C-alpha positions as CSV (number, residue, x, y, z in Angstrom):
1,M,36.5,-8.2,-19.1
2,P,34.3,-5.6,-17.5
3,R,33.1,-5.6,-13.9
4,L,29.3,-5.7,-14.4
5,S,28.2,-6.1,-10.8
6,D,29.6,-5.2,-7.4
7,T,30.3,-8.9,-6.6
8,M,31.6,-10.0,-10.0
9,T,35.2,-11.3,-10.0
10,E,35.1,-13.2,-13.3
11,G,32.8,-13.4,-16.3
12,T,31.9,-15.9,-19.0
13,V,31.5,-14.9,-22.7
14,A,28.1,-16.4,-23.5
15,T,28.0,-15.1,-27.1
16,W,30.1,-13.0,-29.4
17,L,27.9,-10.9,-31.6
18,K,30.8,-9.7,-33.7
19,K,33.7,-11.5,-35.3
20,V,37.3,-10.7,-36.1
21,G,37.4,-8.3,-39.0
22,D,34.0,-6.7,-38.4
23,T,33.6,-3.0,-38.3
24,I,32.6,-1.8,-34.9
25,K,30.6,1.4,-34.2
26,E,30.3,3.1,-30.9
27,G,27.2,1.7,-29.2
28,D,27.3,-1.7,-31.0
29,I,26.8,-4.8,-28.8
30,L,30.0,-6.7,-28.9
31,A,29.1,-9.7,-26.7
32,E,26.9,-11.1,-24.0
33,I,28.7,-11.6,-20.7
34,E,27.4,-13.9,-18.0
35,T,28.2,-12.6,-14.5
36,D,27.4,-14.0,-11.1
37,K,24.0,-12.4,-11.3
38,A,22.8,-12.2,-14.9
39,T,23.7,-12.3,-18.5
40,M,24.2,-8.8,-19.8
41,E,24.9,-7.2,-23.2
42,F,28.3,-5.6,-23.4
43,E,28.3,-2.4,-25.5
44,S,31.4,-1.0,-27.3
45,F,32.4,2.5,-26.4
46,N,34.8,2.6,-29.3
47,S,34.7,2.6,-33.1
48,G,37.1,0.7,-35.4
49,T,37.7,-2.9,-36.5
50,L,37.6,-5.9,-34.2
51,L,41.2,-7.1,-34.5
52,Y,41.3,-9.7,-31.8
53,I,39.1,-11.8,-29.5
54,G,40.9,-12.8,-26.3
55,I,38.2,-14.9,-24.6
56,P,36.3,-17.3,-26.9
57,E,32.6,-18.1,-26.3
58,G,31.9,-20.3,-23.3
59,E,35.2,-19.5,-21.6
60,T,35.5,-17.8,-18.2
61,A,38.2,-15.2,-17.3
62,P,38.8,-12.8,-14.3
63,V,37.7,-9.2,-14.5
64,D,40.2,-7.0,-16.4
65,S,41.4,-10.0,-18.5
66,L,42.0,-9.1,-22.2
67,L,38.6,-9.5,-23.8
68,A,39.2,-7.9,-27.3
69,I,41.2,-5.4,-29.2
70,I,39.6,-2.7,-31.5
71,G,41.8,-0.6,-33.8
72,K,42.5,0.3,-37.3
73,D,42.1,-2.3,-40.0
74,G,45.5,-4.1,-40.6
75,E,47.1,-2.6,-37.5
76,D,49.9,-4.7,-36.0
77,I,48.8,-5.8,-32.5
78,S,51.2,-8.6,-32.0
79,G,53.0,-6.8,-29.2
80,M,49.8,-6.2,-27.4
81,I,48.7,-9.8,-27.2
82,S,52.1,-11.4,-26.7
83,G,51.8,-11.2,-22.9
84,D,48.3,-12.9,-23.0
85,A,49.2,-16.5,-22.8
86,K,45.7,-17.8,-22.4
87,A,44.2,-15.8,-25.2
88,A,44.1,-17.3,-28.7
89,P,43.1,-15.2,-31.7
90,A,39.7,-16.0,-33.0
91,T,39.7,-16.5,-36.7
92,E,36.7,-15.6,-38.9
93,E,36.1,-19.3,-39.5
94,K,36.0,-20.0,-35.8
95,A,33.6,-17.1,-35.2
96,E,31.3,-18.4,-37.9
97,T,31.1,-21.8,-36.3
98,S,30.7,-20.6,-32.7
99,T,27.7,-21.8,-30.7
100,E,24.5,-20.0,-31.1
101,T,23.9,-19.6,-27.3
102,K,22.4,-16.2,-26.4
103,S,21.8,-14.2,-23.3
104,E,19.2,-15.7,-21.0
105,E,19.0,-19.1,-22.7
106,K,21.6,-21.5,-21.4
107,T,22.4,-24.1,-24.0
108,T,24.9,-27.0,-24.2
109,E,26.8,-27.6,-27.4
110,A,29.0,-30.5,-28.3
111,P,32.1,-30.6,-26.0
112,K,35.3,-29.5,-27.7
113,S,37.5,-31.6,-25.3
114,E,38.7,-34.9,-26.8
115,S,38.6,-36.4,-23.3
116,A,34.9,-35.8,-22.9
117,P,32.7,-38.8,-23.0
118,A,31.5,-39.6,-26.4
119,T,27.9,-40.0,-25.1
120,T,27.8,-36.2,-24.4
121,S,28.4,-35.1,-28.0
122,L,25.4,-33.7,-29.9
123,P,24.4,-34.2,-33.5
124,K,25.2,-31.3,-35.8
125,G,22.9,-28.3,-35.3
126,V,21.2,-29.7,-32.1
127,V,21.0,-27.4,-29.1
128,V,20.0,-28.5,-25.6
129,V,18.1,-25.7,-23.9
130,T,18.2,-25.8,-20.1
131,M,16.1,-24.1,-17.4
132,P,17.5,-20.6,-17.2
133,R,18.4,-18.8,-14.1
134,L,16.2,-15.7,-14.4
135,S,16.9,-14.2,-11.0
136,D,19.8,-14.2,-8.6
137,T,17.8,-16.2,-6.0
138,M,16.2,-18.7,-8.5
139,T,17.0,-22.3,-7.9
140,E,14.2,-23.9,-9.8
141,G,11.5,-22.8,-12.2
142,T,8.0,-23.8,-13.2
143,V,6.8,-24.0,-16.8
144,A,3.6,-21.9,-16.7
145,T,2.8,-22.3,-20.4
146,W,4.4,-23.8,-23.5
147,L,3.7,-21.6,-26.5
148,K,5.3,-24.1,-28.9
149,K,4.8,-27.8,-29.2
150,V,7.0,-30.6,-30.4
151,G,7.4,-30.5,-34.2
152,D,6.9,-26.7,-34.5
153,E,9.4,-24.6,-36.4
154,I,11.3,-22.2,-34.1
155,K,12.8,-18.9,-35.2
156,E,15.3,-16.9,-33.3
157,G,13.3,-14.5,-31.1
158,D,10.2,-16.7,-30.8
159,I,8.7,-17.0,-27.3
160,L,9.1,-20.7,-26.3
161,A,7.4,-20.7,-22.9
162,E,6.5,-18.6,-19.9
163,I,8.6,-19.5,-16.9
164,E,7.5,-18.9,-13.3
165,T,10.4,-18.0,-11.0
166,D,10.5,-17.2,-7.4
167,K,9.8,-13.5,-8.2
168,A,7.8,-13.3,-11.4
169,T,6.5,-15.0,-14.5
170,M,8.7,-14.2,-17.4
171,E,8.6,-14.9,-21.1
172,F,11.5,-17.1,-22.3
173,E,12.8,-16.3,-25.7
174,S,14.5,-18.7,-28.1
175,F,17.9,-17.5,-29.4
176,N,18.1,-20.5,-31.8
177,S,16.4,-21.5,-34.9
178,G,15.3,-25.0,-35.9
179,T,12.6,-27.6,-35.0
180,L,11.4,-28.2,-31.4
181,L,12.4,-31.8,-31.1
182,S,11.8,-32.4,-27.4
183,I,10.1,-30.9,-24.4
184,G,11.8,-31.9,-21.2
185,I,9.6,-30.1,-18.6
186,Q,5.8,-30.2,-19.1
187,E,3.4,-27.4,-18.2
188,G,2.9,-27.0,-14.5
189,Q,6.0,-29.0,-13.7
190,S,9.0,-27.6,-11.7
191,A,12.6,-28.4,-12.2
192,P,16.0,-27.0,-10.9
193,V,18.0,-24.5,-12.9
194,D,20.0,-26.2,-15.7
195,S,17.5,-29.1,-16.1
196,V,16.8,-30.0,-19.7
197,L,14.0,-27.7,-20.8
198,A,13.9,-28.4,-24.5
199,I,15.9,-29.7,-27.5
200,I,16.0,-27.7,-30.8
201,G,17.6,-28.9,-34.0
202,P,17.1,-30.0,-37.6
203,A,13.8,-31.8,-38.2
204,G,14.0,-35.6,-38.1
205,T,17.3,-35.6,-36.1
206,D,17.7,-38.7,-33.8
207,I,18.0,-37.3,-30.3
208,S,17.5,-40.5,-28.3
209,G,19.5,-40.5,-25.1
210,I,20.4,-36.8,-25.3
211,A,18.0,-35.6,-22.6
212,E,19.2,-38.3,-20.2
213,N,22.9,-37.5,-20.8
214,Y,22.3,-33.8,-20.0
215,K,20.0,-34.2,-17.0
216,K,21.1,-32.3,-13.9
217,G,20.5,-34.3,-10.8
218,G,18.0,-36.6,-12.5
219,T,15.2,-34.1,-12.2
220,A,14.2,-33.4,-15.8
221,P,11.5,-35.6,-17.2
222,A,12.3,-37.9,-20.1
223,A,12.2,-36.0,-23.4
224,A,9.2,-36.3,-25.7
225,T,10.9,-36.8,-29.1
226,A,9.7,-35.6,-32.4
227,D,8.6,-39.2,-33.2
228,K,6.0,-38.7,-30.5
229,A,4.8,-35.4,-31.8
230,S,1.3,-36.8,-32.1
231,A,1.1,-37.4,-28.4
232,P,-1.1,-34.9,-26.6
233,V,0.7,-32.0,-24.9
234,A,-0.4,-31.2,-21.3
235,A,-3.2,-28.5,-21.3
236,P,-2.0,-25.0,-20.2
237,Q,-2.8,-24.2,-16.7
238,N,-1.9,-20.6,-16.1
239,T,-1.5,-18.5,-19.1
240,A,-4.2,-19.4,-21.6
241,V,-7.7,-18.0,-21.2
242,E,-10.5,-20.5,-22.0
243,T,-13.8,-19.6,-23.7
244,N,-17.0,-21.6,-23.7
245,S,-16.3,-22.5,-27.3
246,S,-13.0,-24.2,-26.1
247,E,-11.1,-21.6,-28.0
248,R,-7.8,-20.8,-26.2
249,I,-6.7,-17.2,-26.0
250,F,-3.0,-16.7,-25.7
251,A,-1.7,-13.6,-24.0
252,S,1.5,-12.6,-22.2
253,P,1.3,-12.4,-18.4
254,L,1.7,-8.6,-18.5
255,A,-1.1,-8.3,-21.1
256,K,-3.4,-10.4,-18.9
257,Q,-2.6,-8.4,-15.8
258,I,-3.3,-5.0,-17.6
259,A,-6.5,-6.4,-19.0
260,K,-7.6,-7.5,-15.5
261,D,-6.7,-4.1,-14.0
262,K,-8.7,-2.3,-16.7
263,G,-11.6,-4.8,-16.8
264,I,-11.0,-5.7,-20.4
265,N,-12.2,-9.1,-21.8
266,L,-9.2,-10.6,-23.6
267,S,-11.6,-12.5,-26.0
268,Q,-12.4,-9.0,-27.5
269,V,-8.7,-8.1,-28.1
270,K,-7.0,-8.9,-31.4
271,G,-3.5,-10.1,-30.8
272,S,-0.6,-8.8,-32.9
273,G,2.0,-11.2,-31.6
274,E,3.1,-14.5,-33.0
275,N,0.2,-16.8,-33.7
276,G,-2.2,-14.1,-32.7
277,R,-0.8,-13.8,-29.2
278,I,-2.0,-10.8,-27.3
279,T,0.7,-8.4,-26.1
280,K,0.9,-5.5,-23.7
281,S,0.5,-3.0,-26.5
282,D,-2.6,-4.8,-27.8
283,V,-4.4,-4.3,-24.5
284,E,-3.2,-0.8,-23.9
285,N,-4.4,0.3,-27.4
286,F,-7.7,-1.6,-27.2
287,T,-11.0,0.3,-27.4
288,P,-14.3,-1.5,-27.2
289,G,-15.3,-0.1,-30.6
290,T,-12.4,-1.8,-32.3
291,A,-13.0,-5.2,-30.8
292,A,-12.2,-8.0,-33.3
293,V,-13.8,-11.1,-32.1
294,S,-14.7,-14.4,-33.8
295,P,-18.4,-15.2,-33.9
296,A,-17.7,-18.2,-31.7
297,A,-16.0,-16.0,-29.1
298,Q,-18.7,-13.2,-29.1
299,P,-21.2,-14.9,-26.8
300,Q,-18.4,-15.6,-24.3
301,A,-17.2,-12.0,-24.5
302,T,-20.7,-10.8,-23.4
303,A,-20.9,-13.4,-20.6
304,N,-17.5,-12.4,-19.2
305,E,-18.0,-8.7,-19.5
306,A,-17.8,-8.0,-15.8
307,Q,-14.8,-10.4,-15.4
308,A,-16.4,-11.7,-12.2
309,P,-14.4,-14.2,-10.2
310,A,-15.4,-17.8,-10.3
311,V,-17.9,-18.8,-7.6
312,R,-17.3,-22.1,-5.8
313,P,-20.2,-24.6,-6.0
314,F,-22.6,-24.7,-3.1
315,V,-21.6,-27.2,-0.4
316,P,-24.3,-28.4,2.0
317,A,-23.9,-27.5,5.6
318,G,-21.9,-30.0,7.7
319,E,-19.8,-31.3,4.7
320,R,-16.1,-30.7,4.5
321,D,-14.9,-28.5,1.7
322,T,-11.2,-28.2,0.9
323,E,-9.2,-26.9,-2.1
324,V,-5.6,-27.8,-2.9
325,V,-3.6,-25.0,-4.5
326,K,-0.2,-25.8,-5.8
327,N,2.5,-23.6,-4.3
328,S,4.0,-21.1,-6.8
329,Q,7.7,-20.6,-7.0
330,M,7.3,-17.2,-5.3
331,R,5.3,-18.8,-2.4
332,K,8.0,-21.6,-2.0
333,T,10.7,-19.0,-1.9
334,I,8.9,-16.8,0.6
335,A,8.5,-19.9,2.8
336,I,12.2,-20.8,2.6
337,R,13.6,-17.2,3.0
338,L,11.3,-16.2,5.9
339,S,11.8,-19.5,7.7
340,E,15.5,-19.1,7.4
341,S,15.3,-15.5,8.7
342,I,13.0,-16.2,11.8
343,F,15.0,-19.3,12.8
344,T,18.5,-18.0,12.3
345,A,18.2,-14.3,13.3
346,P,17.2,-13.6,16.9
347,H,14.4,-11.1,16.4
348,F,13.4,-8.5,18.9
349,Y,10.8,-5.7,18.5
350,L,10.6,-2.0,19.4
351,T,7.4,-0.1,19.1
352,V,6.8,3.7,19.1
353,E,3.8,5.9,18.6
354,I,4.3,8.9,16.3
355,A,2.2,12.1,16.3
356,M,1.3,12.7,12.7
357,D,-0.5,16.0,12.8
358,E,2.5,18.0,11.4
359,A,3.2,15.3,8.8
360,M,-0.5,15.6,7.6
361,K,-0.2,19.4,7.3
362,S,3.1,19.1,5.4
363,R,1.8,16.5,3.0
364,A,-1.2,18.6,2.2
365,A,1.0,21.6,1.5
366,I,3.3,19.5,-0.7
367,N,0.5,17.9,-2.7
368,S,-1.1,21.3,-3.3
369,I,1.8,21.9,-5.8
370,P,0.6,21.0,-9.3
371,D,1.7,17.6,-10.6
372,T,3.1,16.7,-7.1
373,K,1.9,13.7,-5.2
374,V,3.6,12.2,-2.1
375,S,2.1,9.6,0.3
376,F,2.7,9.1,4.0
377,N,4.6,6.0,3.1
378,D,7.0,8.2,1.0
379,M,7.5,10.4,4.0
380,V,8.3,7.4,6.2
381,I,10.8,6.1,3.6
382,K,12.5,9.5,3.4
383,A,12.7,9.7,7.3
384,C,14.1,6.2,7.5
385,A,16.8,7.0,4.9
386,M,17.9,10.1,6.8
387,A,17.8,8.2,10.2
388,L,19.9,5.4,8.8
389,K,22.6,7.8,7.8
390,R,22.8,8.9,11.5
391,H,22.6,5.4,12.8
392,P,24.5,3.2,10.4
393,K,24.6,0.2,12.8
394,V,21.0,-0.4,11.9
395,N,22.0,-0.4,8.2
396,T,24.1,-3.5,8.6
397,Q,24.4,-7.2,7.5
398,W,25.5,-10.1,9.6
399,Q,28.3,-12.4,8.4
400,A,29.9,-15.2,10.4
401,D,33.2,-13.4,10.8
402,A,32.2,-9.8,10.5
403,I,29.4,-7.2,10.4
404,I,29.1,-5.3,7.2
405,I,28.1,-1.6,7.9
406,N,26.5,0.0,4.8
407,H,27.1,3.7,4.5
408,H,24.9,3.8,1.4
409,V,21.1,3.5,1.9
410,N,19.1,1.2,-0.3
411,I,15.6,0.9,1.1
412,G,13.4,-2.1,0.0
413,V,9.6,-1.4,-0.1
414,A,7.4,-4.5,0.5
415,V,4.7,-4.7,-2.2
416,A,1.9,-7.3,-2.0
417,V,1.2,-9.0,-5.3
418,E,-1.2,-11.8,-6.3
419,D,1.2,-14.7,-5.5
420,G,2.8,-13.2,-2.4
421,L,5.2,-10.4,-1.6
422,V,8.1,-8.8,-3.5
423,V,10.5,-6.1,-2.3
424,P,11.6,-3.7,-5.0
425,V,14.6,-1.5,-4.0
426,L,15.2,2.3,-4.1
427,P,18.9,2.6,-4.6
428,F,20.6,5.5,-2.8
429,T,17.3,6.5,-1.1
430,D,19.0,9.1,1.1
431,Q,19.9,11.1,-2.0
432,M,16.3,11.2,-3.3
433,T,13.8,14.0,-2.7
434,L,10.3,13.2,-1.4
435,T,8.8,13.6,-4.9
436,Q,11.5,11.3,-6.4
437,I,10.8,8.7,-3.8
438,G,7.1,8.9,-4.5
439,G,7.6,8.6,-8.3
440,N,9.9,5.7,-8.0
441,V,7.8,3.8,-5.5
442,K,4.7,4.2,-7.7
443,D,6.7,3.0,-10.7
444,L,8.1,0.0,-9.0
445,A,4.8,-1.0,-7.4
446,G,3.2,-0.9,-10.8
447,K,5.9,-3.1,-12.2
448,A,5.5,-5.5,-9.3
449,K,1.8,-5.9,-9.7
450,S,2.1,-6.4,-13.5
451,K,5.0,-8.9,-13.0
452,K,7.3,-6.7,-14.9
453,L,10.0,-6.1,-12.2
454,Q,13.5,-7.0,-13.3
455,P,15.7,-9.1,-10.9
456,S,18.1,-6.2,-10.7
457,E,15.3,-4.0,-9.3
458,M,14.9,-6.3,-6.3
459,E,18.6,-6.6,-5.3
460,G,20.8,-4.8,-2.9
461,S,18.5,-3.6,-0.1
462,T,20.0,-2.5,3.2
463,F,16.8,-1.9,5.1
464,T,13.1,-2.6,4.5
465,V,9.8,-0.8,5.0
466,S,6.5,-2.8,5.2
467,N,3.3,-0.8,5.4
468,L,-0.2,-2.2,6.1
469,G,-1.7,1.0,7.2
470,M,-3.8,1.3,4.1
471,F,-5.6,-1.9,5.3
472,G,-6.5,-0.3,8.6
473,I,-3.9,-2.4,10.6
474,Q,-3.0,-0.5,13.7
475,S,0.3,-2.3,14.4
476,F,2.1,-5.5,13.5
477,T,5.5,-7.1,13.4
478,S,7.4,-8.2,10.3
479,I,10.1,-10.9,9.7
480,I,13.4,-9.4,8.7
481,N,14.2,-9.4,5.0
482,Q,17.7,-10.9,5.2
483,P,20.5,-10.0,4.7
484,N,19.1,-6.8,6.2
485,S,19.4,-6.3,10.0
486,A,16.1,-4.5,10.5
487,I,12.6,-4.0,9.0
488,L,10.1,-1.3,9.9
489,S,6.4,-2.1,10.2
490,V,4.1,0.8,9.5
491,G,0.5,0.9,10.8
492,A,-2.5,3.1,10.0
493,I,-2.9,6.8,11.1
494,E,-5.6,7.0,13.6
495,E,-7.6,9.9,14.9
496,K,-7.9,9.5,18.7
497,P,-7.8,11.4,22.0
498,V,-4.3,12.3,23.0
499,V,-2.7,14.3,25.8
500,R,-0.9,17.5,24.7
501,N,0.4,20.0,27.2
502,G,-1.7,18.5,29.9
503,Q,-4.9,18.7,27.9
504,I,-6.9,15.9,26.2
505,V,-7.3,16.9,22.5
506,V,-8.0,15.1,19.2
507,G,-4.8,14.0,17.5
508,N,-3.5,11.7,14.8
509,T,-1.0,9.0,15.6
510,M,0.7,6.1,13.9
511,M,2.4,3.0,15.3
512,L,5.8,2.0,14.1
513,T,7.4,-1.3,15.0
514,L,11.1,-2.0,14.3
515,A,12.2,-5.6,14.1
516,C,15.9,-6.0,14.8
517,D,18.4,-8.8,14.4
518,H,20.0,-8.9,17.8
519,R,23.3,-10.2,16.3
520,T,23.9,-6.8,14.8
521,V,21.5,-4.3,16.4
522,D,21.3,-3.9,20.2
523,G,18.2,-2.6,21.9
524,A,19.7,0.9,22.6
525,T,20.8,1.2,19.0
526,G,17.3,0.4,17.7
527,A,15.7,2.8,20.2
528,Q,18.0,5.6,19.2
529,F,17.1,5.0,15.6
530,L,13.4,5.2,16.4
531,Q,13.9,8.5,18.4
532,T,15.6,10.0,15.3
533,L,12.8,8.7,13.1
534,R,10.2,10.2,15.4
535,Q,11.9,13.6,15.2
536,Y,11.8,13.6,11.4
537,L,8.2,12.6,11.1
538,E,6.9,14.8,13.9
539,N,8.8,17.8,12.5
540,P,8.8,17.1,8.7
541,V,10.5,20.5,8.0
542,T,13.7,19.0,9.4
543,M,13.8,16.5,6.5
544,L,14.3,19.5,4.2
545,A,17.4,20.7,6.0
């Protein structure tokens, strides 16, 4: 059993993709392993025959437990497995009848234990699909759009729905085939992780009572069975584009974001996905001359050419006008996390004014090199990374019985997105050059705004930088992004009169404010960090040493 994350102590085999007797090539995916953070594909680095499976599907075992044995066909391995009391050889018949549960889709099969209540058994071929945990901090999800309806035939790999988590809206793929017998969570509704999302199985199967038996905490709505397939399904709220002709245009969240950024009218784009669904590549490859639009959609395409935002109706003066906007999962999580931070961590703030004249000259010189582009924010991040190596007490985490001092530097960069704020992370920032930092920040910010960030790209920060200078904000204070002990707020560079060598001259300055958790960072420690940060930014050549 491999250690697939720094905090992993045990793993669960979600799915075996090979069975005993199969020929294995180097690079083949052997199994999907569920860790404490995600479900990940486990690749074989050996070639041979799969002789033994030590941990059957659905079972959990500590790291370094015997997972499998690969060797020559017919090789005697009895001596190797005799000491593994828990492991039982998996026969070909057992492998063929294993559950069809795949990576990100959590399903519940009929219990194998005879002591389990009879009410929890499932009809043959029926799979209960539950709300997946799509990020390490996700506790509940919202169904943004159902792309299938009750009664539809589902194939392995079909996109069932789009799920809004606390960090992004993600496509949810089916890893089972059959008929969609029930939808447990309607569009726009939220439910905790592991609530009944859907039931898939053979057409006509009686699934009465199944959803209730598998509810988690009583939060999942009652299932809509296949007998009620004629009942109307709730209208999509977030991911279908409506036209004047009432024709719905289905597109992935990423495709819609790219179309919005490029000013492309989705009604002009021909979808290559399932049921004509518009994908990222359809939008990226779209040119106006190749637009394929139905006659009914053409007038709408012209009307929406500018993609202008909707204008609220006129309200007479003196009348109240309010709008209720449902909180997204991201907004809910921001509220919870920042409330926890400000009310549990005693914040204090230190502000310093930095002379940026030399930094401006250095940036201009760097950017004069062909194909090179760094921003002032990149320079601040680099300076922070180097200062944190000299002041590791700022690069810490509070725990009830100890303070964790991080000697590696992973800087999180706050990025504003439509629904709120995300913090992608630059791992080992201190080991990056300025140009590497610039390229990585640009890539991560692009992913954030197109909702393509992976949960792993937002984990593990030890310090955070938040920059509002591009909006002309002179200075501000931020709430610490726990479990970090500090966050740096970066203001705008301002041209103003300054005193240099007893003379008033025109200079360029920038305000930096460090928010510190007083449980881990004392005032003197934070002040010393800012002094070092000032030295790097006012003398950028020192960052090259």
